[in-house]
Backbone as ProteinMPNN parsed JSONL, in Angstrom:
{"seq_chain_A": "MDGLTRPRRIIDVLRHIDGDVIALQEVVGAGPSGGGQAEEIGAALGMGWAMAVTRHFRGHLFGNVVLSRLPIRHSSQYDLSWRTRERRCCQRVDLEIGGSRSLRVFNVHLGTALLERRHQARRLATFVSDSRLTGPRIVLGDFNEWIRGLTTSLLSKSLRSVDLREHMRRRRTYPGVFPVLHLDHIYYLGDLEVVRVWLPRTRLSLVASDHLPLVADVELTG", "coords_chain_A": {"N_chain_A": [[-6.743, 143.651, -85.829], [-8.165, 141.511, -86.573], [-10.687, 142.438, -87.073], [-12.133, 142.973, -84.864], [-12.948, 145.055, -82.119], [-11.456, 145.303, -79.143], [-10.799, 146.576, -76.293], [-9.701, 145.32, -74.072], [-7.685, 143.711, -74.92], [-5.794, 145.573, -75.816], [-5.253, 146.649, -73.364], [-4.057, 144.451, -71.926], [-1.729, 144.232, -73.577], [-0.481, 146.684, -73.009], [-0.177, 146.512, -70.274], [1.818, 144.589, -70.056], [3.908, 145.865, -71.217], [4.317, 147.967, -69.411], [4.714, 150.844, -69.124], [5.56, 154.198, -68.159], [4.511, 156.407, -69.396], [2.122, 156.66, -71.932], [1.347, 156.94, -75.311], [-1.378, 157.085, -77.422], [-3.262, 156.759, -80.37], [-6.164, 157.433, -82.414], [-8.379, 156.887, -80.543], [-11.446, 156.004, -79.099], [-13.651, 157.954, -77.163], [-15.667, 159.176, -74.571], [-19.274, 158.971, -74.91], [-22.746, 159.159, -75.979], [-23.528, 156.576, -75.275], [-22.094, 155.913, -73.084], [-19.098, 155.648, -71.241], [-15.786, 155.719, -72.745], [-13.066, 154.173, -74.613], [-10.722, 155.375, -73.68], [-11.209, 155.951, -70.953], [-11.67, 153.385, -69.962], [-9.241, 152.085, -70.455], [-7.428, 153.562, -69.031], [-8.371, 153.3, -66.435], [-8.115, 150.555, -65.961], [-5.378, 150.305, -66.003], [-4.565, 151.918, -64.019], [-3.821, 154.552, -64.35], [-3.465, 158.101, -64.882], [-5.064, 160.217, -67.429], [-5.308, 162.029, -70.427], [-7.197, 163.551, -72.963], [-7.183, 164.498, -76.477], [-9.318, 165.791, -78.566], [-10.313, 165.19, -81.851], [-12.41, 164.749, -83.674], [-15.819, 163.513, -83.89], [-17.033, 160.174, -83.515], [-19.56, 158.232, -84.456], [-21.104, 159.499, -82.596], [-19.395, 159.525, -80.336], [-16.579, 160.93, -78.647], [-13.352, 161.307, -80.328], [-9.967, 160.71, -80.852], [-6.591, 161.572, -79.863], [-4.698, 160.207, -77.139], [-3.034, 160.533, -74.028], [-1.64, 158.545, -71.52], [-0.632, 158.488, -68.192], [1.618, 157.859, -65.411], [2.908, 159.787, -64.098], [2.187, 162.956, -62.618], [-0.233, 164.925, -64.345], [0.116, 168.101, -65.465], [-0.733, 169.912, -67.334], [-2.734, 169.973, -70.29], [-3.362, 170.248, -73.787], [-4.07, 171.061, -77.205], [-3.062, 171.225, -80.706], [-4.219, 172.318, -83.685], [-4.035, 170.453, -86.601], [-5.283, 170.132, -88.938], [-6.03, 169.942, -92.487], [-7.286, 171.522, -95.216], [-9.842, 169.845, -96.809], [-9.41, 167.304, -95.707], [-9.301, 164.563, -93.336], [-9.767, 165.527, -89.961], [-7.073, 166.422, -87.968], [-4.687, 166.383, -85.191], [-2.184, 167.642, -82.875], [-1.386, 166.523, -79.863], [-0.591, 167.975, -76.673], [0.963, 167.336, -73.602], [1.859, 168.267, -70.445], [4.033, 166.927, -68.066], [4.658, 166.336, -64.619], [7.878, 166.109, -63.343], [9.319, 166.334, -61.058], [9.838, 168.711, -58.643], [9.742, 171.887, -59.906], [9.945, 171.142, -62.546], [9.029, 169.981, -65.844], [8.1, 167.522, -68.096], [7.529, 167.616, -71.492], [5.191, 166.211, -73.543], [4.523, 165.385, -76.78], [1.971, 164.224, -78.733], [1.319, 162.665, -81.602], [-0.596, 162.454, -84.644], [-0.412, 162.29, -87.891], [-1.501, 163.073, -91.307], [-2.323, 161.063, -94.194], [-1.785, 161.935, -96.786], [0.62, 163.359, -99.08], [0.878, 166.326, -99.516], [-0.71, 167.177, -97.463], [0.712, 166.289, -95.201], [3.028, 167.85, -95.404], [2.077, 170.384, -94.904], [1.291, 170.011, -92.137], [3.746, 169.295, -91.025], [5.262, 171.643, -91.04], [3.736, 173.259, -89.31], [3.864, 171.638, -86.978], [6.525, 171.598, -86.415], [6.889, 174.244, -85.629], [5.26, 174.48, -83.353], [6.555, 172.655, -81.586], [9.163, 173.633, -81.306], [8.864, 176.033, -80.004], [10.085, 178.928, -78.4], [9.286, 179.757, -75.959], [8.79, 177.548, -74.482], [10.042, 175.387, -72.055], [12.428, 172.953, -70.705], [12.703, 169.394, -70.997], [11.609, 167.713, -73.982], [9.429, 165.373, -75.758], [8.48, 164.018, -78.741], [6.186, 162.034, -80.333], [4.513, 159.329, -82.064], [2.198, 158.377, -84.57], [3.253, 159.114, -87.516], [2.73, 158.582, -90.204], [4.675, 158.418, -92.126], [6.864, 156.868, -94.063], [9.221, 157.022, -95.394], [12.147, 159.223, -95.459], [10.92, 162.351, -95.118], [9.481, 165.676, -95.321], [8.636, 166.208, -92.731], [10.379, 164.704, -91.199], [12.79, 165.996, -91.837], [12.44, 168.614, -91.023], [11.848, 168.406, -88.231], [14.186, 167.209, -87.391], [16.015, 169.215, -87.442], [15.762, 170.658, -85.094], [15.325, 168.864, -83.133], [16.309, 165.72, -81.676], [16.475, 162.682, -83.313], [15.238, 159.403, -82.806], [17.051, 156.92, -83.936], [16.046, 154.039, -85.139], [17.52, 151.965, -86.273], [19.872, 151.728, -84.78], [19.065, 150.382, -82.616], [17.533, 147.997, -83.098], [16.888, 145.226, -85.183], [14.511, 144.602, -86.629], [12.298, 146.984, -87.676], [9.878, 147.871, -88.562], [6.371, 148.848, -88.195], [3.826, 148.643, -89.004], [1.429, 147.05, -91.228], [-0.006, 145.587, -88.157], [-0.158, 142.565, -88.126], [1.491, 141.771, -90.164], [4.02, 143.495, -90.53], [5.15, 145.99, -92.724], [5.74, 148.58, -93.101], [7.401, 151.482, -91.667], [5.986, 153.581, -89.675], [5.875, 154.927, -87.302], [7.421, 157.123, -84.991], [9.964, 158.556, -82.918], [10.982, 161.533, -81.387], [13.241, 163.811, -79.619], [14.276, 166.25, -77.032], [16.504, 167.999, -74.95], [17.324, 167.203, -71.567], [17.578, 164.308, -71.808], [18.017, 160.859, -72.311], [18.062, 158.216, -74.598], [17.802, 154.872, -73.802], [17.08, 152.376, -74.507], [15.304, 150.869, -77.232], [12.374, 149.179, -78.413], [10.281, 146.689, -80.01], [7.42, 145.273, -78.894], [6.795, 142.29, -79.907], [4.498, 140.216, -79.815], [2.121, 137.418, -79.886], [-0.325, 138.527, -79.151], [0.051, 141.353, -79.363], [0.278, 141.522, -82.167], [-2.305, 141.385, -83.115], [-3.92, 142.992, -81.566], [-3.807, 145.654, -82.206], [-3.684, 147.764, -85.211], [-1.15, 148.745, -85.385], [2.116, 147.859, -84.401], [3.297, 148.259, -81.072], [5.514, 150.886, -80.266], [8.331, 151.205, -78.271], [10.258, 152.978, -75.911], [12.805, 153.266, -73.658], [13.602, 155.718, -71.57], [15.826, 157.922, -70.012], [16.14, 160.476, -67.585], [18.57, 163.019, -67.541], [19.444, 165.397, -66.385]], "CA_chain_A": [[-6.53, 143.179, -87.116], [-9.167, 140.464, -86.907], [-11.972, 143.061, -87.336], [-12.786, 143.167, -83.593], [-12.457, 146.11, -81.278], [-11.49, 144.772, -77.777], [-9.875, 147.295, -75.409], [-9.105, 144.477, -73.103], [-6.436, 143.149, -75.47], [-4.928, 146.691, -75.76], [-4.859, 146.743, -71.933], [-3.1, 143.477, -71.693], [-0.359, 144.492, -74.197], [0.133, 147.869, -72.294], [0.266, 146.122, -68.992], [2.939, 143.907, -70.245], [4.992, 146.947, -71.454], [4.541, 148.625, -68.034], [5.263, 152.102, -69.455], [5.097, 155.285, -67.345], [3.783, 157.363, -70.254], [1.693, 155.97, -73.136], [0.697, 157.748, -76.25], [-2.281, 156.356, -78.206], [-3.941, 157.578, -81.332], [-7.452, 156.85, -82.814], [-8.99, 156.308, -79.422], [-12.776, 156.469, -78.903], [-13.847, 158.573, -75.932], [-17.062, 159.164, -74.061], [-20.419, 159.391, -75.836], [-24.099, 158.924, -75.45], [-23.783, 155.186, -74.824], [-21.387, 155.711, -71.809], [-17.606, 155.921, -71.31], [-15.071, 155.244, -73.969], [-11.844, 153.318, -74.529], [-9.667, 156.054, -72.914], [-11.602, 155.83, -69.584], [-11.532, 151.949, -69.655], [-7.826, 151.655, -70.419], [-6.803, 154.342, -67.95], [-8.831, 152.693, -65.09], [-7.509, 149.302, -65.855], [-3.918, 150.423, -65.8], [-4.373, 152.76, -62.819], [-3.101, 155.654, -64.855], [-4.177, 159.237, -65.253], [-5.016, 160.33, -68.87], [-5.893, 163.294, -71.006], [-7.58, 163.292, -74.412], [-7.265, 165.605, -77.433], [-10.481, 165.413, -79.469], [-10.294, 165.707, -83.29], [-13.782, 164.709, -84.252], [-16.757, 162.62, -83.331], [-17.189, 158.926, -84.204], [-20.761, 157.542, -83.966], [-21.592, 160.099, -81.359], [-18.42, 159.455, -79.295], [-15.358, 161.543, -78.922], [-12.422, 160.495, -81.034], [-8.703, 161.484, -81.076], [-5.323, 161.146, -79.206], [-4.79, 160.05, -75.649], [-1.864, 160.219, -73.283], [-1.788, 158.022, -70.195], [0.625, 158.767, -67.405], [1.804, 157.682, -63.977], [3.369, 161.005, -63.543], [1.041, 163.921, -62.491], [-0.457, 165.711, -65.484], [0.05, 169.479, -65.109], [-1.385, 170.73, -68.466], [-3.133, 169.416, -71.483], [-3.727, 171.128, -74.76], [-3.809, 170.486, -78.525], [-2.794, 172.174, -81.808], [-4.901, 171.812, -84.885], [-3.147, 170.133, -87.815], [-6.182, 169.812, -90.097], [-5.616, 170.585, -93.844], [-8.342, 171.599, -96.186], [-10.996, 168.898, -96.488], [-8.943, 166.046, -95.22], [-9.759, 164.254, -91.95], [-9.265, 166.398, -88.965], [-5.85, 165.893, -87.253], [-4.17, 167.303, -84.148], [-1.087, 167.251, -82.152], [-1.777, 166.734, -78.48], [0.556, 168.341, -75.702], [0.734, 167.04, -72.262], [3.007, 168.522, -69.529], [3.99, 166.022, -67.001], [5.492, 166.715, -63.544], [8.932, 165.158, -63.142], [10.078, 166.753, -59.862], [9.931, 170.155, -58.359], [8.961, 172.76, -60.961], [10.264, 170.67, -63.91], [8.008, 169.392, -66.562], [8.392, 166.783, -69.348], [6.378, 167.971, -72.386], [4.967, 165.055, -74.422], [3.566, 165.779, -77.969], [1.457, 162.977, -79.186], [1.084, 163.106, -82.982], [-1.153, 161.581, -85.649], [-0.357, 163.079, -89.097], [-2.34, 162.604, -92.429], [-1.803, 160.1, -95.124], [-1.513, 162.53, -98.117], [1.901, 164.091, -98.927], [0.718, 167.652, -99.26], [-1.296, 167.321, -96.144], [1.856, 166.13, -94.126], [3.909, 168.945, -95.511], [1.455, 171.514, -94.061], [1.273, 169.57, -90.836], [5.164, 169.26, -90.588], [5.67, 173.005, -90.78], [2.983, 173.701, -88.1], [4.33, 170.802, -85.86], [7.906, 172.164, -86.065], [6.674, 175.594, -85.072], [4.724, 174.291, -82.018], [7.433, 171.935, -80.816], [10.422, 174.469, -81.054], [8.464, 177.399, -79.43], [11.11, 179.272, -77.526], [8.659, 179.983, -74.697], [8.648, 176.262, -73.753], [11.287, 175.016, -71.435], [12.441, 171.608, -70.214], [12.786, 168.218, -72.035], [10.381, 167.406, -74.83], [9.372, 164.123, -76.46], [7.475, 164.04, -79.857], [6.125, 160.676, -80.732], [3.27, 158.912, -82.407], [2.077, 157.908, -85.946], [3.645, 160.176, -88.534], [2.357, 158.182, -91.485], [5.835, 158.769, -93.054], [7.691, 155.698, -94.146], [10.552, 157.475, -95.961], [12.506, 160.529, -94.893], [10.207, 163.43, -95.788], [9.655, 167.003, -94.787], [8.453, 166.135, -91.264], [11.667, 164.185, -90.59], [13.71, 167.033, -92.09], [12.058, 169.887, -90.234], [11.97, 168.109, -86.855], [15.612, 166.829, -87.172], [16.755, 170.443, -87.358], [15.657, 171.202, -83.786], [15.167, 167.714, -82.173], [17.105, 164.534, -81.929], [15.626, 161.566, -83.843], [15.644, 158.082, -82.208], [17.271, 156.077, -85.088], [15.715, 152.635, -84.793], [18.529, 151.106, -86.674], [20.85, 151.614, -83.709], [18.525, 149.539, -81.475], [16.854, 146.71, -83.375], [16.921, 144.763, -86.622], [13.209, 144.738, -87.161], [11.857, 148.339, -87.322], [8.645, 148.081, -89.154], [5.379, 148.746, -87.101], [2.459, 148.657, -89.66], [0.265, 146.712, -90.254], [0.411, 144.785, -86.983], [0.074, 141.209, -88.353], [2.702, 141.558, -91.06], [4.493, 144.926, -90.615], [5.929, 146.263, -93.906], [6.125, 149.987, -93.052], [7.828, 152.024, -90.435], [5.244, 154.842, -89.607], [5.93, 155.472, -85.974], [8.673, 157.799, -84.863], [10.113, 159.302, -81.659], [12.013, 162.632, -81.352], [13.428, 164.324, -78.266], [15.1, 167.33, -76.856], [16.763, 168.33, -73.607], [18.117, 166.295, -70.662], [17.074, 163.017, -72.026], [18.957, 159.826, -73.014], [17.283, 156.951, -74.981], [18.626, 153.699, -73.398], [16.679, 151.157, -75.264], [14.079, 151.015, -78.007], [12.084, 147.813, -78.738], [8.928, 146.485, -80.504], [6.872, 144.058, -78.294], [6.201, 141.522, -81.028], [3.924, 138.91, -79.283], [0.929, 136.982, -80.611], [-1.421, 139.378, -78.81], [0.296, 142.605, -79.954], [0.045, 141.487, -83.573], [-3.629, 141.466, -83.482], [-4.637, 143.867, -80.68], [-3.849, 147.016, -82.911], [-3.154, 147.634, -86.5], [0.27, 149.049, -85.327], [2.885, 147.27, -83.217], [3.627, 149.295, -80.118], [6.871, 151.323, -80.289], [8.584, 151.444, -76.847], [11.436, 153.557, -75.689], [13.233, 153.451, -72.198], [14.276, 157.063, -71.604], [16.299, 158.389, -68.649], [16.402, 162.022, -67.347], [19.923, 163.097, -67.298], [19.762, 166.593, -65.739]], "C_chain_A": [[-7.344, 141.974, -87.525], [-10.585, 141.033, -87.006], [-12.72, 143.307, -86.054], [-12.115, 144.317, -82.78], [-12.593, 145.636, -79.792], [-10.436, 145.577, -77.003], [-9.067, 146.445, -74.467], [-7.761, 143.918, -73.672], [-5.407, 144.315, -75.499], [-4.287, 146.819, -74.301], [-3.827, 145.748, -71.602], [-1.752, 143.69, -72.301], [0.354, 145.607, -73.419], [0.582, 147.419, -70.92], [1.596, 145.381, -69.045], [4.166, 144.86, -70.373], [5.302, 147.671, -70.193], [5.188, 150.017, -68.242], [4.697, 153.099, -68.365], [4.34, 156.336, -68.176], [3.423, 156.623, -71.484], [0.984, 156.894, -74.05], [-0.142, 156.848, -77.257], [-2.979, 157.318, -79.23], [-5.263, 156.602, -81.789], [-8.162, 156.18, -81.71], [-10.45, 156.86, -79.368], [-13.046, 156.803, -77.437], [-15.277, 158.361, -75.536], [-18.116, 159.509, -75.114], [-21.695, 159.082, -75.271], [-24.391, 157.508, -74.892], [-22.875, 154.92, -73.647], [-19.899, 156.093, -72.171], [-16.894, 155.282, -72.509], [-13.851, 154.383, -73.507], [-10.839, 154.013, -73.528], [-9.881, 155.855, -71.339], [-11.302, 154.349, -69.13], [-10.089, 151.619, -69.541], [-7.156, 152.33, -69.229], [-7.134, 153.638, -66.58], [-8.23, 151.298, -64.879], [-6.134, 149.323, -65.442], [-3.534, 151.237, -64.531], [-3.583, 153.999, -63.209], [-3.971, 156.912, -65.137], [-4.191, 159.426, -66.799], [-5.689, 161.55, -69.241], [-6.062, 162.942, -72.491], [-7.537, 164.549, -75.209], [-8.211, 165.117, -78.445], [-10.221, 165.977, -80.892], [-11.571, 165.744, -83.944], [-14.704, 163.742, -83.407], [-16.849, 161.386, -84.162], [-18.432, 158.215, -83.592], [-21.3, 158.122, -82.702], [-20.574, 160.211, -80.207], [-17.212, 160.389, -79.706], [-14.275, 160.69, -79.553], [-11.082, 161.315, -81.171], [-7.54, 160.767, -80.361], [-5.452, 161.107, -77.738], [-3.409, 159.839, -75.131], [-2.187, 159.722, -71.891], [-0.478, 158.227, -69.388], [0.568, 158.332, -65.972], [2.297, 158.849, -63.334], [2.176, 161.985, -63.525], [0.973, 164.764, -63.816], [-0.731, 167.193, -65.097], [-0.79, 170.284, -66.114], [-1.618, 169.757, -69.66], [-3.753, 170.344, -72.544], [-3.579, 170.46, -76.135], [-3.698, 171.574, -79.577], [-3.487, 171.53, -83.044], [-3.924, 171.642, -86.024], [-3.965, 169.865, -89.025], [-5.688, 170.655, -91.367], [-6.723, 170.439, -94.804], [-9.497, 170.575, -95.842], [-10.709, 167.562, -96.015], [-9.472, 165.77, -93.822], [-9.071, 165.095, -90.931], [-8.014, 165.619, -88.145], [-5.424, 166.924, -86.132], [-2.872, 166.775, -83.519], [-1.473, 167.574, -80.587], [-0.446, 167.031, -77.619], [0.198, 168.052, -74.395], [1.946, 167.432, -71.501], [2.934, 167.61, -68.255], [5.03, 166.484, -65.822], [6.605, 165.654, -63.33], [9.776, 165.518, -62.005], [10.198, 168.215, -59.708], [9.064, 170.976, -59.349], [9.265, 172.333, -62.368], [9.194, 170.001, -64.52], [8.612, 168.622, -67.834], [7.192, 167.058, -70.303], [6.307, 166.869, -73.504], [4.029, 165.565, -75.566], [3.166, 164.538, -78.599], [0.782, 163.315, -80.546], [0.389, 162.066, -83.826], [-1.377, 162.404, -86.914], [-1.276, 162.379, -90.186], [-1.629, 161.657, -93.3], [-1.414, 160.686, -96.425], [-0.242, 163.404, -97.983], [1.825, 165.55, -98.728], [0.175, 168.038, -97.944], [-0.116, 167.294, -95.008], [2.722, 167.284, -94.226], [3.376, 170.197, -94.666], [1.579, 171.148, -92.595], [2.69, 169.613, -90.261], [5.606, 170.629, -90.204], [4.948, 173.561, -89.487], [3.59, 172.971, -86.812], [5.647, 171.31, -85.424], [7.848, 173.462, -85.428], [6.26, 175.348, -83.524], [5.864, 173.73, -81.076], [8.691, 172.863, -80.333], [10.065, 175.815, -80.495], [9.435, 177.717, -78.316], [10.513, 179.558, -76.094], [8.547, 178.718, -73.901], [10.08, 175.971, -73.217], [11.331, 173.564, -70.991], [12.513, 170.601, -71.333], [11.434, 168.043, -72.796], [10.502, 166.01, -75.547], [8.218, 164.296, -77.467], [7.406, 162.555, -80.405], [4.635, 160.344, -81.292], [3.304, 158.298, -83.877], [2.142, 159.041, -86.962], [3.196, 159.795, -89.929], [3.431, 158.549, -92.565], [6.763, 157.577, -92.973], [9.022, 155.902, -94.82], [10.969, 158.831, -95.27], [11.949, 161.635, -95.69], [10.276, 164.717, -95.142], [9.495, 166.97, -93.27], [9.718, 165.831, -90.597], [12.696, 165.277, -90.718], [13.603, 168.149, -91.178], [12.342, 169.549, -88.744], [13.417, 167.744, -86.441], [16.501, 168.08, -86.99], [16.878, 170.915, -85.888], [15.605, 170.077, -82.672], [16.142, 166.657, -82.612], [16.101, 163.439, -82.258], [16.112, 160.265, -83.288], [15.788, 157.275, -83.582], [17.092, 154.565, -84.635], [16.786, 151.657, -85.257], [19.643, 150.785, -85.644], [20.325, 150.71, -82.618], [17.962, 148.176, -81.843], [16.996, 146.447, -84.835], [15.543, 145.031, -87.287], [12.588, 146.086, -86.661], [10.41, 148.782, -87.839], [7.504, 147.868, -88.133], [3.959, 148.582, -87.718], [2.475, 147.888, -90.918], [0.758, 145.676, -89.343], [0.795, 143.301, -87.414], [1.197, 140.911, -89.171], [3.242, 142.972, -91.38], [5.447, 145.035, -91.824], [6.403, 147.761, -93.989], [6.521, 150.434, -91.684], [7.214, 153.439, -90.332], [5.465, 155.608, -88.311], [7.268, 155.917, -85.567], [8.719, 158.335, -83.524], [11.294, 160.307, -81.847], [12.11, 163.193, -79.823], [14.327, 165.409, -78.214], [15.331, 167.582, -75.337], [17.452, 167.308, -72.819], [17.521, 165.021, -70.642], [18.036, 162.112, -72.616], [18.104, 158.638, -73.158], [18.266, 155.828, -74.704], [18.358, 152.551, -74.224], [15.396, 151.513, -76.073], [13.656, 149.582, -78.44], [10.631, 147.754, -79.222], [8.446, 145.182, -79.9], [6.125, 143.273, -79.384], [5.665, 140.1, -80.491], [2.706, 138.615, -80.103], [-0.198, 137.974, -80.402], [-1.122, 140.754, -79.426], [0.195, 142.624, -81.543], [-1.382, 141.62, -83.915], [-4.405, 142.508, -82.668], [-4.732, 145.265, -81.344], [-3.296, 146.74, -84.282], [-1.691, 148.244, -86.529], [0.895, 148.272, -84.184], [3.258, 148.458, -82.364], [5.165, 149.573, -80.196], [7.264, 151.779, -78.85], [10.051, 151.917, -76.726], [11.675, 153.697, -74.143], [14.047, 154.634, -72.247], [14.692, 157.424, -70.099], [16.489, 159.925, -68.696], [17.869, 162.17, -66.917], [20.364, 164.389, -66.493], [19.594, 166.566, -64.235]], "O_chain_A": [[-7.244, 141.477, -88.647], [-11.564, 140.287, -87.024], [-13.846, 143.803, -86.102], [-10.896, 144.487, -82.782], [-13.702, 145.576, -79.261], [-9.254, 145.241, -77.081], [-7.935, 146.767, -74.105], [-6.82, 143.693, -72.911], [-4.233, 144.064, -75.228], [-3.094, 147.038, -74.087], [-2.79, 146.109, -71.045], [-0.73, 143.392, -71.681], [1.56, 145.55, -73.179], [1.611, 147.883, -70.43], [2.422, 145.542, -68.146], [5.223, 144.69, -69.766], [6.466, 147.967, -69.926], [6.161, 150.318, -67.551], [3.63, 152.916, -67.779], [3.565, 157.098, -67.598], [4.294, 155.99, -72.081], [0.073, 157.596, -73.611], [0.425, 155.936, -77.859], [-3.226, 158.493, -78.955], [-5.368, 155.392, -81.587], [-8.543, 155.017, -81.85], [-10.655, 158.057, -79.572], [-12.705, 156.014, -76.556], [-15.992, 157.511, -76.067], [-17.859, 160.242, -76.069], [-21.748, 158.741, -74.089], [-25.353, 157.29, -74.155], [-22.847, 153.777, -73.192], [-19.569, 156.715, -73.181], [-17.429, 154.391, -73.169], [-13.653, 153.98, -72.361], [-10.219, 153.363, -72.685], [-8.945, 155.639, -70.569], [-10.753, 154.126, -68.051], [-9.705, 150.921, -68.603], [-6.39, 151.694, -68.505], [-6.265, 153.438, -65.732], [-7.884, 150.919, -63.76], [-5.695, 148.502, -64.637], [-2.394, 151.239, -64.067], [-2.739, 154.447, -62.433], [-5.107, 156.773, -65.589], [-3.349, 158.805, -67.447], [-6.531, 162.08, -68.516], [-5.292, 162.227, -73.132], [-7.835, 165.613, -74.666], [-7.948, 164.126, -79.127], [-9.936, 167.165, -81.04], [-11.852, 166.663, -84.714], [-14.314, 163.261, -82.343], [-16.761, 161.468, -85.387], [-18.414, 157.698, -82.475], [-21.859, 157.431, -81.851], [-20.835, 160.896, -79.218], [-16.9, 160.585, -80.88], [-14.258, 159.476, -79.352], [-11.11, 162.481, -81.565], [-7.508, 159.54, -80.267], [-6.214, 161.867, -77.14], [-2.652, 159.055, -75.703], [-2.919, 160.378, -71.151], [0.625, 158.13, -69.926], [-0.495, 158.44, -65.36], [2.161, 158.981, -62.118], [1.257, 161.851, -64.333], [1.994, 165.238, -64.314], [-1.742, 167.471, -64.453], [-1.474, 171.235, -65.737], [-0.809, 168.878, -69.958], [-4.607, 171.16, -72.198], [-3.004, 169.375, -76.214], [-4.169, 172.695, -79.383], [-3.314, 170.349, -83.344], [-3.129, 172.52, -86.359], [-3.44, 169.419, -90.046], [-5.111, 171.741, -91.321], [-7.076, 169.321, -95.18], [-9.998, 170.515, -94.72], [-11.605, 166.726, -95.907], [-10.035, 166.663, -93.188], [-7.871, 165.346, -91.047], [-8.047, 164.441, -87.788], [-5.762, 168.107, -86.161], [-2.539, 165.596, -83.641], [-1.8, 168.692, -80.187], [0.607, 166.429, -77.831], [-0.877, 168.493, -73.987], [3.032, 166.975, -71.858], [1.941, 167.561, -67.529], [6.128, 166.954, -66.12], [6.317, 164.469, -63.159], [10.913, 165.05, -61.945], [10.648, 168.894, -60.631], [7.871, 170.75, -59.55], [8.911, 173.037, -63.314], [8.394, 169.419, -63.788], [9.527, 169.113, -68.495], [6.037, 166.78, -69.981], [7.249, 166.667, -74.27], [2.936, 166.081, -75.333], [4.055, 163.79, -79.005], [-0.157, 164.107, -80.627], [0.74, 160.889, -83.744], [-2.371, 163.121, -87.031], [-1.744, 161.258, -89.986], [-0.422, 161.463, -93.155], [-0.731, 159.997, -97.183], [-0.03, 164.078, -96.975], [2.563, 166.081, -97.899], [0.527, 169.067, -97.367], [-0.034, 168.12, -94.099], [3.181, 167.743, -93.181], [4.08, 170.871, -93.915], [1.985, 172.025, -91.834], [2.836, 169.945, -89.085], [6.253, 170.807, -89.172], [5.572, 174.265, -88.692], [3.787, 173.583, -85.762], [5.906, 171.453, -84.229], [8.772, 173.781, -84.68], [6.836, 175.924, -82.601], [6.096, 174.232, -79.977], [9.134, 172.832, -79.184], [10.918, 176.702, -80.508], [9.616, 176.921, -77.395], [11.274, 179.579, -75.128], [8.228, 178.79, -72.714], [11.104, 176.265, -73.834], [10.258, 172.968, -70.909], [12.391, 170.958, -72.505], [10.338, 168.217, -72.263], [11.605, 165.577, -75.878], [7.112, 164.677, -77.084], [8.393, 161.966, -80.846], [3.681, 161.053, -80.973], [4.331, 157.78, -84.315], [1.19, 159.786, -87.192], [3.276, 160.648, -90.812], [3.126, 158.919, -93.698], [7.372, 157.316, -91.936], [9.868, 155.008, -94.804], [10.16, 159.456, -94.584], [12.398, 161.888, -96.808], [11.205, 164.866, -94.349], [10.217, 167.697, -92.586], [10.145, 166.476, -89.639], [13.447, 165.488, -89.766], [14.594, 168.598, -90.603], [13.009, 170.329, -88.065], [13.811, 167.946, -85.293], [17.602, 167.992, -86.447], [17.896, 171.472, -85.476], [15.809, 170.332, -81.485], [16.704, 166.676, -83.707], [15.063, 163.28, -81.615], [17.32, 160.026, -83.293], [14.798, 157.003, -84.26], [17.883, 153.992, -83.887], [16.93, 150.593, -84.655], [20.249, 149.714, -85.666], [21.099, 150.302, -81.753], [17.913, 147.283, -80.997], [17.203, 147.363, -85.63], [15.462, 145.614, -88.368], [12.386, 146.305, -85.467], [9.896, 149.866, -87.564], [7.547, 146.94, -87.326], [2.996, 148.399, -86.974], [3.438, 148.013, -91.675], [1.733, 144.972, -89.605], [1.898, 142.841, -87.118], [1.861, 139.897, -88.96], [2.916, 143.541, -92.422], [6.414, 144.281, -91.936], [7.276, 148.137, -94.771], [6.081, 149.89, -90.672], [7.809, 154.399, -90.823], [5.253, 156.819, -88.258], [8.228, 155.172, -85.762], [7.664, 158.586, -82.942], [12.37, 159.993, -82.357], [11.218, 163.041, -78.988], [15.109, 165.612, -79.142], [14.413, 167.384, -74.541], [18.185, 166.528, -73.428], [16.985, 164.594, -69.62], [18.864, 162.563, -73.407], [17.521, 158.088, -72.223], [19.372, 155.786, -75.243], [19.259, 151.812, -74.619], [14.562, 152.317, -75.657], [14.541, 148.813, -78.814], [9.834, 148.636, -78.903], [8.926, 144.11, -80.268], [4.979, 143.573, -79.719], [6.266, 139.043, -80.686], [2.283, 139.433, -80.92], [-0.955, 138.256, -81.331], [-2.052, 141.31, -80.01], [0.041, 143.695, -82.129], [-1.649, 141.986, -85.06], [-5.503, 142.874, -83.087], [-5.68, 145.995, -81.052], [-2.604, 145.757, -84.549], [-1.069, 148.252, -87.591], [0.278, 148.061, -83.14], [3.509, 149.546, -82.881], [5.982, 148.651, -80.193], [6.597, 152.644, -78.282], [10.955, 151.35, -77.34], [10.805, 154.201, -73.433], [15.1, 154.637, -72.886], [13.946, 157.219, -69.142], [16.921, 160.522, -69.682], [18.321, 161.48, -66.003], [21.489, 164.459, -65.996], [19.848, 167.568, -63.567]]}, "name": "protein", "num_of_chains": 1, "seq": "MDGLTRPRRIIDVLRHIDGDVIALQEVVGAGPSGGGQAEEIGAALGMGWAMAVTRHFRGHLFGNVVLSRLPIRHSSQYDLSWRTRERRCCQRVDLEIGGSRSLRVFNVHLGTALLERRHQARRLATFVSDSRLTGPRIVLGDFNEWIRGLTTSLLSKSLRSVDLREHMRRRRTYPGVFPVLHLDHIYYLGDLEVVRVWLPRTRLSLVASDHLPLVADVELTG"}
């Protein structure tokens, strides 16, 4: 938020949160000038990571990243692009949670236009509710939706939404320095229980990114 891109600040914020699974959007990957932010952040935190590329940025890969302390079994992505708007995707990462069980994490970054999000919401709901998928699922990220829209309505039919009002008084996540909008959301399905949801509102987190980090403590119940 001060016009500087410093992954070290992101790393410090994430190290304080100490999450097992982290979903990031708008991450710069490897390119002609060397490794990218995903590699740097993952190495600093000692976490495995997978990237879903949506486009290139100054010759570097650009897209969504999931970092995990759990073994990553599978990584793929679903195209959510609409017409001539900026390319978007939903990243899917399957994490090993014991034996043959997997936790499926969907990392989302939707568009800023209303008609664009309507298109993306329908596709996203189809991917996430695919009957061929088994096990618990978490859908999270930047939905660019600050009021109850089609995305919320469609996903709420098949998934449980984390109602931030039940967990905290301050729920706005964007922009970081002075949050006025609630753009980031979490949905889940299966043997999961959301124990706590919080926004790390520190001096560093207010400037390290244009979004405050949204954190959920989740327990496996099965």
